All heavy atoms as TSV, in Angstrom:
chain	resi	resn	atom	element	x	y	z
A	1	MET	N	N	-62.921	76.276	97.867
A	1	MET	CA	C	-63.178	74.852	97.965
A	1	MET	C	C	-63.857	74.421	96.669
A	1	MET	O	O	-64.790	75.062	96.212
A	1	MET	CB	C	-64.075	74.593	99.168
A	1	MET	CG	C	-64.475	73.155	99.378
A	1	MET	SD	S	-63.224	71.899	99.607
A	1	MET	CE	C	-61.987	72.689	100.556
A	2	GLY	N	N	-63.396	73.328	96.121
A	2	GLY	CA	C	-63.949	72.853	94.873
A	2	GLY	C	C	-65.332	72.257	95.034
A	2	GLY	O	O	-65.650	71.656	96.057
A	3	MET	N	N	-66.118	72.450	94.007
A	3	MET	CA	C	-67.470	71.885	94.038
A	3	MET	C	C	-67.427	70.361	94.060
A	3	MET	O	O	-68.311	69.716	94.601
A	3	MET	CB	C	-68.271	72.371	92.822
A	3	MET	CG	C	-68.657	73.837	92.895
A	3	MET	SD	S	-69.610	74.255	94.369
A	3	MET	CE	C	-71.105	73.354	94.079
A	4	GLY	N	N	-66.363	69.787	93.492
A	4	GLY	CA	C	-66.227	68.331	93.506
A	4	GLY	C	C	-66.126	67.783	94.915
A	4	GLY	O	O	-66.731	66.756	95.238
A	5	ASP	N	N	-65.346	68.465	95.766
A	5	ASP	CA	C	-65.218	68.030	97.155
A	5	ASP	C	C	-66.543	68.153	97.887
A	5	ASP	O	O	-66.927	67.271	98.654
A	5	ASP	CB	C	-64.156	68.851	97.891
A	5	ASP	CG	C	-62.739	68.497	97.462
A	5	ASP	OD1	O	-62.525	67.394	96.940
A	5	ASP	OD2	O	-61.856	69.341	97.656
A	6	LYS	N	N	-67.234	69.244	97.655
A	6	LYS	CA	C	-68.525	69.445	98.317
A	6	LYS	C	C	-69.522	68.377	97.897
A	6	LYS	O	O	-70.252	67.827	98.725
A	6	LYS	CB	C	-69.077	70.836	98.006
A	6	LYS	CG	C	-68.297	71.942	98.676
A	6	LYS	CD	C	-68.884	73.293	98.352
A	6	LYS	CE	C	-68.061	74.389	98.989
A	6	LYS	NZ	N	-68.624	75.709	98.749
A	7	ALA	N	N	-69.535	68.065	96.608
A	7	ALA	CA	C	-70.455	67.027	96.109
A	7	ALA	C	C	-70.079	65.666	96.684
A	7	ALA	O	O	-70.956	64.880	97.074
A	7	ALA	CB	C	-70.422	66.994	94.584
A	8	LYS	N	N	-68.787	65.395	96.749
A	8	LYS	CA	C	-68.312	64.122	97.289
A	8	LYS	C	C	-68.730	63.972	98.745
A	8	LYS	O	O	-69.221	62.922	99.158
A	8	LYS	CB	C	-66.794	64.041	97.165
A	8	LYS	CG	C	-66.199	62.768	97.698
A	8	LYS	CD	C	-64.681	62.779	97.555
A	8	LYS	CE	C	-64.080	61.590	98.270
A	8	LYS	NZ	N	-62.620	61.656	98.295
A	9	HIS	N	N	-68.554	65.041	99.523
A	9	HIS	CA	C	-68.907	64.976	100.940
A	9	HIS	C	C	-70.418	64.851	101.131
A	9	HIS	O	O	-70.874	64.156	102.039
A	9	HIS	CB	C	-68.344	66.184	101.686
A	9	HIS	CG	C	-66.853	66.256	101.609
A	9	HIS	ND1	N	-66.169	67.431	101.762
A	9	HIS	CD2	C	-65.897	65.321	101.378
A	9	HIS	CE1	C	-64.878	67.202	101.640
A	9	HIS	NE2	N	-64.694	65.927	101.393
A	10	GLY	N	N	-71.177	65.502	100.255
A	10	GLY	CA	C	-72.633	65.360	100.313
A	10	GLY	C	C	-73.062	63.939	99.986
A	10	GLY	O	O	-73.970	63.385	100.610
A	11	ALA	N	N	-72.391	63.332	99.004
A	11	ALA	CA	C	-72.698	61.943	98.637
A	11	ALA	C	C	-72.332	60.991	99.773
A	11	ALA	O	O	-73.066	60.023	100.039
A	11	ALA	CB	C	-71.957	61.567	97.360
A	12	GLU	N	N	-71.211	61.264	100.442
A	12	GLU	CA	C	-70.809	60.429	101.580
A	12	GLU	C	C	-71.856	60.504	102.692
A	12	GLU	O	O	-72.185	59.490	103.320
A	12	GLU	CB	C	-69.450	60.875	102.120
A	12	GLU	CG	C	-68.290	60.562	101.193
A	12	GLU	CD	C	-66.978	61.183	101.640
A	12	GLU	OE1	O	-66.970	61.993	102.602
A	12	GLU	OE2	O	-65.952	60.879	101.010
A	13	GLU	N	N	-72.380	61.696	102.919
A	13	GLU	CA	C	-73.415	61.855	103.942
A	13	GLU	C	C	-74.667	61.069	103.553
A	13	GLU	O	O	-75.255	60.366	104.378
A	13	GLU	CB	C	-73.761	63.328	104.136
A	13	GLU	CG	C	-74.824	63.551	105.193
A	13	GLU	CD	C	-75.191	65.012	105.377
A	13	GLU	OE1	O	-74.874	65.841	104.495
A	13	GLU	OE2	O	-75.797	65.315	106.405
A	14	ALA	N	N	-75.047	61.162	102.292
A	14	ALA	CA	C	-76.233	60.446	101.816
A	14	ALA	C	C	-76.057	58.935	101.952
A	14	ALA	O	O	-76.978	58.230	102.369
A	14	ALA	CB	C	-76.530	60.823	100.369
A	15	MET	N	N	-74.883	58.433	101.625
A	15	MET	CA	C	-74.630	56.999	101.749
A	15	MET	C	C	-74.685	56.555	103.208
A	15	MET	O	O	-75.164	55.460	103.508
A	15	MET	CB	C	-73.280	56.632	101.128
A	15	MET	CG	C	-73.277	56.626	99.617
A	15	MET	SD	S	-74.536	55.566	98.870
A	15	MET	CE	C	-74.081	53.980	99.525
A	16	GLY	N	N	-74.209	57.408	104.098
A	16	GLY	CA	C	-74.311	57.102	105.521
A	16	GLY	C	C	-75.757	56.979	105.958
A	16	GLY	O	O	-76.121	56.066	106.711
A	17	LYS	N	N	-76.598	57.881	105.446
A	17	LYS	CA	C	-78.020	57.829	105.791
A	17	LYS	C	C	-78.665	56.566	105.233
A	17	LYS	O	O	-79.504	55.944	105.891
A	17	LYS	CB	C	-78.735	59.070	105.259
A	17	LYS	CG	C	-78.399	60.315	106.029
A	17	LYS	CD	C	-79.150	61.532	105.515
A	17	LYS	CE	C	-78.740	62.755	106.317
A	17	LYS	NZ	N	-79.557	63.908	106.036
A	18	VAL	N	N	-78.255	56.176	104.025
A	18	VAL	CA	C	-78.793	54.953	103.420
A	18	VAL	C	C	-78.397	53.746	104.262
A	18	VAL	O	O	-79.236	52.887	104.564
A	18	VAL	CB	C	-78.311	54.799	101.959
A	18	VAL	CG1	C	-78.633	53.413	101.419
A	18	VAL	CG2	C	-78.923	55.872	101.073
A	19	LYS	N	N	-77.123	53.677	104.650
A	19	LYS	CA	C	-76.662	52.560	105.485
A	19	LYS	C	C	-77.449	52.498	106.790
A	19	LYS	O	O	-77.833	51.422	107.244
A	19	LYS	CB	C	-75.178	52.700	105.811
A	19	LYS	CG	C	-74.251	52.271	104.725
A	19	LYS	CD	C	-72.807	52.361	105.225
A	19	LYS	CE	C	-71.800	52.018	104.184
A	19	LYS	NZ	N	-70.424	52.113	104.698
A	20	GLN	N	N	-77.671	53.664	107.388
A	20	GLN	CA	C	-78.444	53.696	108.639
A	20	GLN	C	C	-79.836	53.133	108.423
A	20	GLN	O	O	-80.326	52.327	109.214
A	20	GLN	CB	C	-78.575	55.136	109.148
A	20	GLN	CG	C	-77.374	55.664	109.845
A	20	GLN	CD	C	-77.661	57.031	110.426
A	20	GLN	OE1	O	-78.383	57.150	111.410
A	20	GLN	NE2	N	-77.101	58.055	109.807
A	21	GLY	N	N	-80.472	53.581	107.329
A	21	GLY	CA	C	-81.827	53.127	107.043
A	21	GLY	C	C	-81.905	51.638	106.775
A	21	GLY	O	O	-82.804	50.951	107.284
A	22	VAL	N	N	-80.972	51.129	105.990
A	22	VAL	CA	C	-80.949	49.693	105.698
A	22	VAL	C	C	-80.673	48.909	106.975
A	22	VAL	O	O	-81.330	47.892	107.237
A	22	VAL	CB	C	-79.899	49.367	104.604
A	22	VAL	CG1	C	-79.720	47.867	104.460
A	22	VAL	CG2	C	-80.307	49.990	103.276
A	23	GLY	N	N	-79.729	49.385	107.768
A	23	GLY	CA	C	-79.423	48.713	109.030
A	23	GLY	C	C	-80.619	48.682	109.960
A	23	GLY	O	O	-80.916	47.657	110.581
A	24	LYS	N	N	-81.315	49.797	110.023
A	24	LYS	CA	C	-82.501	49.868	110.899
A	24	LYS	C	C	-83.608	48.953	110.380
A	24	LYS	O	O	-84.252	48.240	111.152
A	24	LYS	CB	C	-82.995	51.310	110.980
A	24	LYS	CG	C	-84.027	51.552	112.037
A	24	LYS	CD	C	-84.293	53.030	112.220
A	24	LYS	CE	C	-85.157	53.253	113.439
A	24	LYS	NZ	N	-85.285	54.673	113.746
A	25	ALA	N	N	-83.818	48.976	109.065
A	25	ALA	CA	C	-84.893	48.164	108.471
A	25	ALA	C	C	-84.629	46.670	108.604
A	25	ALA	O	O	-85.571	45.886	108.735
A	25	ALA	CB	C	-85.067	48.525	106.999
A	26	THR	N	N	-83.364	46.281	108.573
A	26	THR	CA	C	-83.023	44.854	108.634
A	26	THR	C	C	-82.642	44.399	110.031
A	26	THR	O	O	-82.382	43.214	110.242
A	26	THR	CB	C	-81.855	44.534	107.672
A	26	THR	OG1	O	-80.697	45.281	108.068
A	26	THR	CG2	C	-82.221	44.840	106.239
A	27	GLY	N	N	-82.595	45.328	110.966
A	27	GLY	CA	C	-82.212	44.978	112.329
A	27	GLY	C	C	-80.717	44.780	112.498
A	27	GLY	O	O	-80.275	44.206	113.486
A	28	ASP	N	N	-79.939	45.254	111.538
A	28	ASP	CA	C	-78.483	45.124	111.585
A	28	ASP	C	C	-77.909	46.351	112.290
A	28	ASP	O	O	-77.646	47.378	111.669
A	28	ASP	CB	C	-77.930	44.993	110.164
A	28	ASP	CG	C	-76.444	44.710	110.108
A	28	ASP	OD1	O	-75.739	44.981	111.107
A	28	ASP	OD2	O	-75.976	44.225	109.056
A	29	GLU	N	N	-77.721	46.236	113.602
A	29	GLU	CA	C	-77.250	47.371	114.396
A	29	GLU	C	C	-75.849	47.808	113.982
A	29	GLU	O	O	-75.525	48.994	114.043
A	29	GLU	CB	C	-77.285	47.023	115.879
A	29	GLU	CG	C	-78.690	46.855	116.418
A	29	GLU	CD	C	-78.716	46.459	117.878
A	29	GLU	OE1	O	-77.636	46.274	118.495
A	29	GLU	OE2	O	-79.826	46.335	118.421
A	30	SER	N	N	-75.025	46.870	113.548
A	30	SER	CA	C	-73.660	47.199	113.122
A	30	SER	C	C	-73.683	48.082	111.878
A	30	SER	O	O	-72.960	49.076	111.798
A	30	SER	CB	C	-72.879	45.912	112.840
A	30	SER	OG	O	-71.593	46.207	112.361
A	31	LEU	N	N	-74.514	47.730	110.909
A	31	LEU	CA	C	-74.621	48.529	109.689
A	31	LEU	C	C	-75.212	49.897	109.993
A	31	LEU	O	O	-74.768	50.908	109.458
A	31	LEU	CB	C	-75.480	47.805	108.639
A	31	LEU	CG	C	-75.603	48.493	107.281
A	31	LEU	CD1	C	-74.239	48.671	106.624
A	31	LEU	CD2	C	-76.532	47.704	106.369
A	32	GLU	N	N	-76.194	49.911	110.885
A	32	GLU	CA	C	-76.802	51.184	111.278
A	32	GLU	C	C	-75.754	52.091	111.938
A	32	GLU	O	O	-75.660	53.278	111.619
A	32	GLU	CB	C	-77.958	50.931	112.243
A	32	GLU	CG	C	-78.757	52.156	112.582
A	32	GLU	CD	C	-79.957	51.863	113.463
A	32	GLU	OE1	O	-80.257	50.696	113.755
A	32	GLU	OE2	O	-80.610	52.839	113.867
A	33	ALA	N	N	-74.935	51.535	112.810
A	33	ALA	CA	C	-73.882	52.312	113.484
A	33	ALA	C	C	-72.829	52.768	112.479
A	33	ALA	O	O	-72.338	53.901	112.555
A	33	ALA	CB	C	-73.240	51.475	114.583
A	34	GLU	N	N	-72.478	51.901	111.541
A	34	GLU	CA	C	-71.497	52.270	110.510
A	34	GLU	C	C	-72.027	53.431	109.673
A	34	GLU	O	O	-71.288	54.361	109.350
A	34	GLU	CB	C	-71.215	51.067	109.612
A	34	GLU	CG	C	-70.166	51.321	108.564
A	34	GLU	CD	C	-69.904	50.102	107.700
A	34	GLU	OE1	O	-70.017	48.966	108.191
A	34	GLU	OE2	O	-69.585	50.306	106.511
A	35	GLY	N	N	-73.297	53.379	109.324
A	35	GLY	CA	C	-73.911	54.465	108.572
A	35	GLY	C	C	-73.886	55.767	109.339
A	35	GLY	O	O	-73.609	56.833	108.785
A	36	HIS	N	N	-74.174	55.686	110.620
A	36	HIS	CA	C	-74.152	56.892	111.464
A	36	HIS	C	C	-72.741	57.470	111.503
A	36	HIS	O	O	-72.559	58.690	111.387
A	36	HIS	CB	C	-74.657	56.562	112.866
A	36	HIS	CG	C	-74.747	57.745	113.765
A	36	HIS	ND1	N	-75.683	58.739	113.591
A	36	HIS	CD2	C	-73.999	58.120	114.834
A	36	HIS	CE1	C	-75.506	59.669	114.517
A	36	HIS	NE2	N	-74.490	59.310	115.278
A	37	ALA	N	N	-71.738	56.611	111.662
A	37	ALA	CA	C	-70.349	57.073	111.701
A	37	ALA	C	C	-69.959	57.714	110.372
A	37	ALA	O	O	-69.306	58.767	110.349
A	37	ALA	CB	C	-69.414	55.904	112.021
A	38	ASP	N	N	-70.364	57.096	109.259
A	38	ASP	CA	C	-70.066	57.659	107.942
A	38	ASP	C	C	-70.690	59.041	107.778
A	38	ASP	O	O	-70.072	59.961	107.249
A	38	ASP	CB	C	-70.576	56.745	106.821
A	38	ASP	CG	C	-69.789	55.453	106.693
A	38	ASP	OD1	O	-68.715	55.326	107.319
A	38	ASP	OD2	O	-70.261	54.551	105.960
A	39	GLU	N	N	-71.922	59.173	108.253
A	39	GLU	CA	C	-72.623	60.453	108.156
A	39	GLU	C	C	-71.919	61.523	108.990
A	39	GLU	O	O	-71.739	62.662	108.540
A	39	GLU	CB	C	-74.071	60.303	108.609
A	39	GLU	CG	C	-74.877	61.557	108.422
A	39	GLU	CD	C	-76.317	61.420	108.880
A	39	GLU	OE1	O	-76.733	60.334	109.326
A	39	GLU	OE2	O	-77.029	62.436	108.803
A	40	MET	N	N	-71.482	61.162	110.183
A	40	MET	CA	C	-70.792	62.116	111.053
A	40	MET	C	C	-69.464	62.553	110.430
A	40	MET	O	O	-69.096	63.732	110.491
A	40	MET	CB	C	-70.547	61.521	112.440
A	40	MET	CG	C	-71.812	61.256	113.244
A	40	MET	SD	S	-72.721	62.763	113.656
A	40	MET	CE	C	-74.002	62.752	112.434
A	41	LYS	N	N	-68.727	61.622	109.813
A	41	LYS	CA	C	-67.462	61.975	109.152
A	41	LYS	C	C	-67.717	62.950	108.013
A	41	LYS	O	O	-66.987	63.920	107.839
A	41	LYS	CB	C	-66.778	60.725	108.611
A	41	LYS	CG	C	-66.109	59.878	109.651
A	41	LYS	CD	C	-65.333	58.754	108.969
A	41	LYS	CE	C	-65.658	57.440	109.605
A	41	LYS	NZ	N	-65.025	56.310	108.939
A	42	ALA	N	N	-68.758	62.682	107.229
A	42	ALA	CA	C	-69.086	63.561	106.107
A	42	ALA	C	C	-69.496	64.941	106.622
A	42	ALA	O	O	-69.114	65.962	106.036
A	42	ALA	CB	C	-70.195	62.952	105.258
A	43	ASP	N	N	-70.258	64.976	107.704
A	43	ASP	CA	C	-70.648	66.265	108.296
A	43	ASP	C	C	-69.424	67.062	108.714
A	43	ASP	O	O	-69.356	68.277	108.483
A	43	ASP	CB	C	-71.560	66.054	109.511
A	43	ASP	CG	C	-72.975	65.637	109.139
A	43	ASP	OD1	O	-73.354	65.788	107.958
A	43	ASP	OD2	O	-73.691	65.152	110.036
A	44	ALA	N	N	-68.450	66.393	109.321
A	44	ALA	CA	C	-67.224	67.078	109.751
A	44	ALA	C	C	-66.471	67.629	108.542
A	44	ALA	O	O	-65.951	68.751	108.585
A	44	ALA	CB	C	-66.336	66.125	110.538
A	45	LYS	N	N	-66.419	66.860	107.466
A	45	LYS	CA	C	-65.756	67.331	106.252
A	45	LYS	C	C	-66.478	68.552	105.682
A	45	LYS	O	O	-65.844	69.493	105.197
A	45	LYS	CB	C	-65.696	66.220	105.202
A	45	LYS	CG	C	-64.751	65.096	105.567
A	45	LYS	CD	C	-64.807	63.995	104.525
A	45	LYS	CE	C	-63.957	62.813	104.906
A	45	LYS	NZ	N	-64.066	61.735	103.900
A	46	GLN	N	N	-67.805	68.540	105.749
A	46	GLN	CA	C	-68.579	69.669	105.239
A	46	GLN	C	C	-68.334	70.917	106.073
A	46	GLN	O	O	-68.256	72.022	105.532
A	46	GLN	CB	C	-70.066	69.315	105.189
A	46	GLN	CG	C	-70.373	68.301	104.098
A	46	GLN	CD	C	-71.798	67.800	104.141
A	46	GLN	OE1	O	-72.453	67.808	105.183
A	46	GLN	NE2	N	-72.299	67.349	103.009
A	47	VAL	N	N	-68.197	70.762	107.369
A	47	VAL	CA	C	-67.874	71.901	108.231
A	47	VAL	C	C	-66.508	72.452	107.840
A	47	VAL	O	O	-66.319	73.673	107.751
A	47	VAL	CB	C	-67.920	71.517	109.723
A	47	VAL	CG1	C	-67.310	72.606	110.595
A	47	VAL	CG2	C	-69.353	71.237	110.154
A	48	GLY	N	N	-65.546	71.565	107.589
A	48	GLY	CA	C	-64.230	71.999	107.145
A	48	GLY	C	C	-64.308	72.770	105.837
A	48	GLY	O	O	-63.635	73.789	105.657
A	49	ASP	N	N	-65.145	72.279	104.908
A	49	ASP	CA	C	-65.344	72.981	103.632
A	49	ASP	C	C	-65.869	74.394	103.872
A	49	ASP	O	O	-65.395	75.358	103.260
A	49	ASP	CB	C	-66.349	72.236	102.742
A	49	ASP	CG	C	-65.854	70.896	102.247
A	49	ASP	OD1	O	-64.623	70.651	102.274
A	49	ASP	OD2	O	-66.703	70.089	101.813
A	50	GLU	N	N	-66.855	74.505	104.756
A	50	GLU	CA	C	-67.457	75.804	105.045
A	50	GLU	C	C	-66.444	76.753	105.685
A	50	GLU	O	O	-66.421	77.951	105.372
A	50	GLU	CB	C	-68.674	75.625	105.952
A	50	GLU	CG	C	-69.833	74.933	105.252
A	50	GLU	CD	C	-70.967	74.555	106.184
A	50	GLU	OE1	O	-70.984	75.024	107.345
A	50	GLU	OE2	O	-71.838	73.785	105.755
A	51	MET	N	N	-65.597	76.220	106.558
A	51	MET	CA	C	-64.583	77.058	107.198
A	51	MET	C	C	-63.568	77.555	106.168
A	51	MET	O	O	-63.153	78.713	106.212
A	51	MET	CB	C	-63.890	76.288	108.313
A	51	MET	CG	C	-64.801	76.020	109.502
A	51	MET	SD	S	-64.032	75.010	110.776
A	51	MET	CE	C	-62.749	76.095	111.340
A	52	LYS	N	N	-63.171	76.688	105.249
A	52	LYS	CA	C	-62.235	77.104	104.201
A	52	LYS	C	C	-62.859	78.187	103.335
A	52	LYS	O	O	-62.198	79.166	102.984
A	52	LYS	CB	C	-61.838	75.910	103.336
A	52	LYS	CG	C	-60.896	74.959	104.016
A	52	LYS	CD	C	-60.568	73.788	103.112
A	52	LYS	CE	C	-59.722	72.762	103.838
A	52	LYS	NZ	N	-59.479	71.579	102.987
A	53	ASP	N	N	-64.136	78.005	102.976
A	53	ASP	CA	C	-64.828	79.008	102.166
A	53	ASP	C	C	-64.894	80.347	102.900
A	53	ASP	O	O	-64.679	81.401	102.306
A	53	ASP	CB	C	-66.241	78.545	101.815
A	53	ASP	CG	C	-66.268	77.433	100.781
A	53	ASP	OD1	O	-65.230	77.208	100.110
A	53	ASP	OD2	O	-67.330	76.785	100.642
A	54	ALA	N	N	-65.200	80.295	104.190
A	54	ALA	CA	C	-65.285	81.532	104.974
A	54	ALA	C	C	-63.926	82.214	105.032
A	54	ALA	O	O	-63.832	83.444	104.896
A	54	ALA	CB	C	-65.793	81.231	106.383
A	55	GLY	N	N	-62.876	81.436	105.212
A	55	GLY	CA	C	-61.536	82.001	105.243
A	55	GLY	C	C	-61.176	82.668	103.923
A	55	GLY	O	O	-60.569	83.746	103.905
A	56	GLU	N	N	-61.566	82.062	102.830
A	56	GLU	CA	C	-61.303	82.654	101.519
A	56	GLU	C	C	-62.084	83.947	101.328
A	56	GLU	O	O	-61.562	84.910	100.753
A	56	GLU	CB	C	-61.629	81.654	100.414
A	56	GLU	CG	C	-60.624	80.514	100.342
A	56	GLU	CD	C	-60.964	79.482	99.283
A	56	GLU	OE1	O	-61.785	79.771	98.386
A	56	GLU	OE2	O	-60.398	78.383	99.361
A	57	ARG	N	N	-63.330	83.981	101.831
A	57	ARG	CA	C	-64.125	85.217	101.717
A	57	ARG	C	C	-63.497	86.343	102.526
A	57	ARG	O	O	-63.433	87.481	102.061
A	57	ARG	CB	C	-65.568	84.959	102.147
A	57	ARG	CG	C	-66.376	84.174	101.133
A	57	ARG	CD	C	-67.860	84.174	101.442
A	57	ARG	NE	N	-68.185	83.587	102.735
A	57	ARG	CZ	C	-68.406	82.285	102.942
A	57	ARG	NH1	N	-68.328	81.443	101.944
A	57	ARG	NH2	N	-68.715	81.849	104.136
A	58	VAL	N	N	-63.017	86.034	103.725
A	58	VAL	CA	C	-62.359	87.047	104.553
A	58	VAL	C	C	-61.105	87.538	103.847
A	58	VAL	O	O	-60.841	88.745	103.785
A	58	VAL	CB	C	-62.030	86.486	105.953
A	58	VAL	CG1	C	-61.105	87.410	106.718
A	58	VAL	CG2	C	-63.317	86.245	106.734
A	59	LYS	N	N	-60.342	86.607	103.319
A	59	LYS	CA	C	-59.119	86.980	102.597
A	59	LYS	C	C	-59.447	87.890	101.428
A	59	LYS	O	O	-58.777	88.912	101.203
A	59	LYS	CB	C	-58.420	85.718	102.091
A	59	LYS	CG	C	-57.173	85.971	101.288
A	59	LYS	CD	C	-56.611	84.649	100.785
A	59	LYS	CE	C	-55.686	84.892	99.621
A	59	LYS	NZ	N	-55.345	83.685	98.913
A	60	ASP	N	N	-60.506	87.570	100.683
A	60	ASP	CA	C	-60.920	88.385	99.548
A	60	ASP	C	C	-61.305	89.801	99.982
A	60	ASP	O	O	-60.980	90.767	99.294
A	60	ASP	CB	C	-62.094	87.751	98.793
A	60	ASP	CG	C	-61.701	86.493	98.040
A	60	ASP	OD1	O	-60.480	86.273	97.817
A	60	ASP	OD2	O	-62.611	85.730	97.669
A	61	VAL	N	N	-61.975	89.921	101.107
A	61	VAL	CA	C	-62.388	91.237	101.596
A	61	VAL	C	C	-61.163	92.090	101.877
A	61	VAL	O	O	-61.108	93.259	101.491
A	61	VAL	CB	C	-63.257	91.106	102.876
A	61	VAL	CG1	C	-63.412	92.441	103.570
A	61	VAL	CG2	C	-64.620	90.520	102.537
A	62	PHE	N	N	-60.170	91.507	102.520
A	62	PHE	CA	C	-58.992	92.293	102.883
A	62	PHE	C	C	-58.076	92.552	101.696
A	62	PHE	O	O	-57.400	93.575	101.664
A	62	PHE	CB	C	-58.242	91.626	104.040
A	62	PHE	CG	C	-58.939	91.824	105.354
A	62	PHE	CD1	C	-59.682	90.809	105.926
A	62	PHE	CD2	C	-58.893	93.050	105.993
A	62	PHE	CE1	C	-60.340	91.004	107.127
A	62	PHE	CE2	C	-59.550	93.266	107.187
A	62	PHE	CZ	C	-60.281	92.238	107.757
A	63	THR	N	N	-58.029	91.665	100.726
A	63	THR	CA	C	-57.181	91.918	99.563
A	63	THR	C	C	-57.834	92.904	98.618
A	63	THR	O	O	-57.152	93.601	97.879
A	63	THR	CB	C	-56.810	90.626	98.803
A	63	THR	OG1	O	-58.003	89.920	98.469
A	63	THR	CG2	C	-55.899	89.767	99.629
A	64	ASP	N	N	-59.157	93.016	98.628
A	64	ASP	CA	C	-59.866	93.986	97.801
A	64	ASP	C	C	-59.714	95.401	98.327
A	64	ASP	O	O	-59.923	96.369	97.604
A	64	ASP	CB	C	-61.362	93.648	97.704
A	64	ASP	CG	C	-61.632	92.437	96.822
A	64	ASP	OD1	O	-60.712	92.042	96.048
A	64	ASP	OD2	O	-62.734	91.877	96.901
A	65	ARG	N	N	-59.322	95.557	99.579
A	65	ARG	CA	C	-59.203	96.872	100.205
A	65	ARG	C	C	-57.947	97.610	99.743
A	65	ARG	O	O	-57.851	98.804	99.859
A	65	ARG	CB	C	-59.173	96.758	101.719
A	65	ARG	CG	C	-60.454	96.168	102.264
A	65	ARG	CD	C	-60.330	95.906	103.720
A	65	ARG	NE	N	-60.862	97.063	104.449
A	65	ARG	CZ	C	-60.680	97.280	105.727
A	65	ARG	NH1	N	-59.967	96.436	106.443
A	65	ARG	NH2	N	-61.195	98.315	106.316
A	66	ASP	N	N	-56.969	96.872	99.242
A	66	ASP	CA	C	-55.697	97.492	98.851
A	66	ASP	C	C	-55.804	98.266	97.570
A	66	ASP	O	O	-56.522	98.239	96.740
A	66	ASP	CB	C	-54.609	96.423	98.690
A	66	ASP	CG	C	-54.305	95.739	100.026
A	66	ASP	OD1	O	-54.563	96.355	101.059
A	66	ASP	OD2	O	-53.816	94.612	99.967
């Protein structure tokens, strides 16, 4: 998994947290909910990144055995 994707997903998570905070501070429940949704999407992408990395590590272990 490229570091660019990981950084992008981390930035998306951070922006979601910012939206949540601004929404909460201003009483804008819609913005707060949008921020939460953005954060959850970024978290899911990060889990996908981790699964791909784990799959590559497993593949490397088995290809190194030959």
